[in-house]
C-alpha positions as CSV (number, residue, x, y, z in Angstrom):
1,X,0.0,0.0,0.0
2,X,1.3,3.5,-0.8
3,X,2.3,5.9,1.9
4,X,1.9,9.7,2.0
5,X,4.4,11.9,3.8
6,X,3.6,15.3,5.1
7,X,6.0,17.8,6.6
8,X,4.8,20.6,8.9
9,X,6.2,23.1,11.5
10,X,4.6,23.7,14.9
11,X,5.1,26.5,17.4
12,X,2.5,26.1,20.1
13,X,3.3,27.2,23.7
14,X,3.0,24.6,26.5
15,X,0.2,26.7,28.1
16,X,-1.8,27.0,24.9
17,X,-1.5,23.3,24.1
18,X,-2.7,22.2,27.5
19,X,-5.5,24.9,27.6
20,X,-6.9,24.1,24.1
21,X,-6.0,20.4,23.5
22,X,-6.3,18.7,26.9
23,X,-9.4,16.8,26.0
24,X,-9.1,13.2,24.8
25,X,-11.0,13.9,21.6
26,X,-9.3,17.2,20.8
27,X,-7.6,17.7,17.4
28,X,-4.8,19.9,16.1
29,X,-5.1,21.4,12.7
30,X,-1.8,22.0,10.9
31,X,-0.8,23.4,7.5
32,X,1.8,21.3,5.6
33,X,4.8,22.9,3.8
34,X,2.8,22.2,0.6
35,X,-0.2,24.2,1.9
36,X,-2.5,21.2,2.7
37,X,-4.5,21.4,5.9
38,X,-4.4,18.3,8.1
39,X,-6.2,17.4,11.3
40,X,-4.6,15.1,13.8
41,X,-5.5,13.9,17.3
42,X,-3.7,16.0,19.9
43,X,-2.7,12.8,21.6
44,X,-0.4,12.0,18.7
45,X,1.6,15.2,19.5
46,X,1.7,14.8,23.3
47,X,5.0,12.8,23.3
48,X,6.7,15.8,21.7
49,X,5.4,18.3,24.3
50,X,8.1,19.9,26.4
51,X,8.1,22.8,28.8
52,X,8.8,25.0,25.8
53,X,5.7,23.7,24.1
54,X,5.5,22.0,20.7
55,X,8.2,23.5,18.6
56,X,9.9,22.2,15.5
57,X,9.5,20.4,12.3
58,X,7.5,17.1,12.0
59,X,7.0,14.3,9.5
60,X,3.7,12.6,9.4
61,X,3.3,9.3,7.4
62,X,-0.1,7.9,6.6
63,X,-1.0,4.9,4.5
64,X,-2.9,5.0,1.2
65,X,-6.2,5.1,3.1
66,X,-4.9,8.1,5.2
67,X,-4.6,6.0,8.3
68,X,-1.8,7.0,10.7
69,X,1.5,5.2,10.4
70,X,4.0,7.3,12.2
71,X,4.9,10.8,13.4
72,X,8.4,12.0,14.2
73,X,10.0,15.3,15.0
74,X,12.8,15.9,12.5
75,X,14.2,19.2,13.8
């Protein structure tokens, strides 16, 4: 099955992330470097949350049916 790769940058403060995305069903909307808008569960980003917040470049990989495969911080 084919995979799609999306790159995006986040700069969300710790306080804002917790305030807005603390709920289990909350989602984060991001704009990729190609201008596409994606929506992902906030829970997928929590492992990357630091005291500085969510800051950096990320790579999202989904399968051909747009099901989550992996997310990694690349910078």
